[in-house]
SESE-84049 format. One record per residue (C-alpha): residue in one letter; x, y negated, z negated. Coordinates in steps of 0.1 Angstrom, whole numbers, plus 5000, padded with zeros to 4 digits. Layout:
AXYZ ...
This chain:
M510348864795 N508949244793 P508349404829 R504849274831 E505748924825 C508648954852 V506049064878 L503548804868 E506248534869 A507348654902 L503648664916 R503148294905 H506148184925 R508348124897 Q511848274891 P511748574867 P514848654849 V515148974866 V513649064901 P511049344895 Y511349634917 T509549974922 L511250294935 S509250624942 F510450964959 E509051214980 G509851554987 D513151684969 V514951334965 A514651294929 E515551654923 R518651624944 L519551314924 D519351514892 A521751754905 H523851484917 Y523951314883 S523951654865 G520751584850 P517551364847 E519151094826 W519550854856 R515850814855 Q516050634822 R517950354838 L515250244862 I512849994847 P508850094852 F507549754859 M504349884868 A501750134855 H499250294880 V495650364875 R492750474895 A488950504889 V487550584925 D488850884944 T489150754980 D490751074990 T488151304977 K488451664997 E487152014996 Q489352295004 I488252505032 D491152755035 E494952745030 V495552475053 H492352285059 F490252045038 R487051845044 D486851475033 A483951305017 Y483051185051 G482851525069 G486151525086 I488351825086 W491851775082 R494852025077 H497451955051 D500352165062 R501651885084 R503051575074 P501351335072 W498051495071 H496351555106 L492751505112 E491451825133 K487851725136 P486251375128 P482651385116 L481351175145 A481551325180 Q479951005194 P479950625183 S476550665167 F475350725130 D472150915143 G471651205121 Y474651125101 V474551095062 F476750845052 P478250955015 A476750814986 T478950574967 E478950764936 T480551054953 F483850874949 F483650764914 R485550954889 P484450854851 G487051084837 W489650884856 R488450544844 E488750704809 D492450804817 G492950454831 H492050284798 R494250524780 I497350444804 I496650064802 A496650074764 E499950284764 N501650044789 C500549694776 N504149564787 R503649674823 F501849534852 I498649744857 L497949824893 A494849994903 H494650164937 L491950174963 G493550344994 W492450425028 G490950085039 L488349965065 F490250035097 E491750375085 R488650495073 S486850395106 W489150585128 N488850865102 L485150875112 R485750915152 G489451005155 F492150755162 E492250735201 N488050755200 L487950465177 L490250255196 T488250315226 D485050215205 V486549885196 V486349785231 A483550005245 A481050065216 P481649735194 D478349745179 F479250085164 F482349975152 E480849645133 E478349915119 A481050125106 L482949835092 D479949685076 R479050045057 L482650075046 T482749705035 E479849775013 L481450084998 Y484649904990 L482849624974 A481349884952 F484650034945 V485949704935 E483049654910 Y483850014895 T487449964893 A487249614877 E486049744844 L489549864840 K490649524839 A493849584858 D496149294868 A495849384906 I494149604930 L496249764958 F494449834989 G495950045020 D495049975056 D497550005083 W496849725106 G500149725125 D502349955146 Q505949875153 R504949645181 G502049435165 V498549445154 I496949785167 I493649625180 G495349295188 P495148985164 K491948855184 R489949165176 W491449185140 R490248815134 K486648905147 Y486149245130 L488349295101 K489348945088 P485548845074 R485249155060 W488449185040 A487748825029 R484548945011 I486649224995 Y489549004984 E487148734971 A485249014949 V488849114934 H489848734927 R486248684910 H487448964886 G490748764878 M492949024896 F495548984922 V495149134957 M497849354969 H497549525003 H499749765021 S499949775059 C502449955077 G504049805110 S503949455123 V501349205109 A503448895117 E500648755144 I498148745115 M500248605089 P498148285085 D495048475086 I495948715055 I496948415036 E493848215044 I491548495032 G493448545000 M496048815001 D498448774973 V500949044980 L501749225013 E503149545007 S505549745027 V507449475049 Q509049715074 P511849515086 E512149725118 A508749635131 A508249315155 G508448985134 M508849145100 N512349045092 P511648995056 Y514148695053 E512348505081 L508948605065 K510248455033 R511348135047 N508148075068 W505348195043 G507248275008 D505647954992 K502048095001 I502248484994 S504448734978 F506249014994 W506749374982 G509449585000 G511749505028 L514549765023 G514449955057 S513250305056 Q513850345092 S517350205093 T519250105062 I518050395040 P518750685061 F521550555084 G523450305064 T526450365041 P526250355004 D528150035005 E525749895032 I522749995011 R524149804979 A524949505000 E521349465013 V519949534981 R522149254964 R520949014993 L517249104990 K517449034951 A519348704960 E517448564987 M513948734987 G513748694949 A514948324949 G512048124933 G509948434929 G507348564952 Y509048914957 I508949264944 L511949474954 A511549814969 P512050035001 A509549995029 K508450355022 S509050584993 L512550754998 Q511751025024 P513151375022 E515751305050 T517451045027 P521051145020 T521751194984 E524450964984 N522350694998 A519350744974 A521950734946 A523250404959 I519650264959 A519050384924 E522050224912 A521749904930 F518049874918 A519049924884 E521549654883 S520149344867 V520549024888 R519548694872 
């Protein structure tokens, strides 16, 4: 099987000959590995199972000065912090009075879509993943600021629903524009959880976010694509719900968050949804020994990969604080074929 077929086999909950994986790097990790291996040849050992495309610029921004930019919604951010820091949200009050919501076309990038077609043609043996980041919950708090939005969820629910409705229509248009690429899947990003559980609680998540994401997922499926969704933190309390509305793949799977032990998730839900991630970015990767890392990767491949339904990956890209020897252990363990 070629890399694309391996991913498809896994997502169809059948055993691929090799457990597919992804591995990405932030900061200087990849460059340190170049020095560790006396050259970049180590990169050739990693199989690129996926090719990434994008037609919609959900993160469109206008530079203001050396450290600030304005997003398409009018929020002012600073980019000299990690991650970006929202300094001034566009809405001071929970109201859209006098506010001009950005037009859908603001986010479309015809040139990116043309590039996407070229990338797809050049990577016919790889699983094609189209990106649509910054989802409904994240963009709603981008409009008001995080603390303000959490207050609005309780004190101004009509505003919260209006914000979500506007964003849902926007994302449905994003799906239609992206679908023309005919990718294998669309990856959304919407961090619903923190380390303890669902940030707005499962009850409110079911009331406000579930029905709207259901519409978006249905639109993706209507175009014959898989739904992949990134969420940090713990979403254990809503696993039955995300399966019900059609999420095909849950990405990140942070094992340190409550209820997110990947092996328990696999036992409880592995026949209904696929998982992507699971190697602990807050534990094993920064603090484990190289031998412990290799052992955990072998276990993830053997147990999570059994019967398909799994894509191996760190819960997060390898962060700048990753020790070089640990990054090397991960790259080597990922590159080993396990049948």
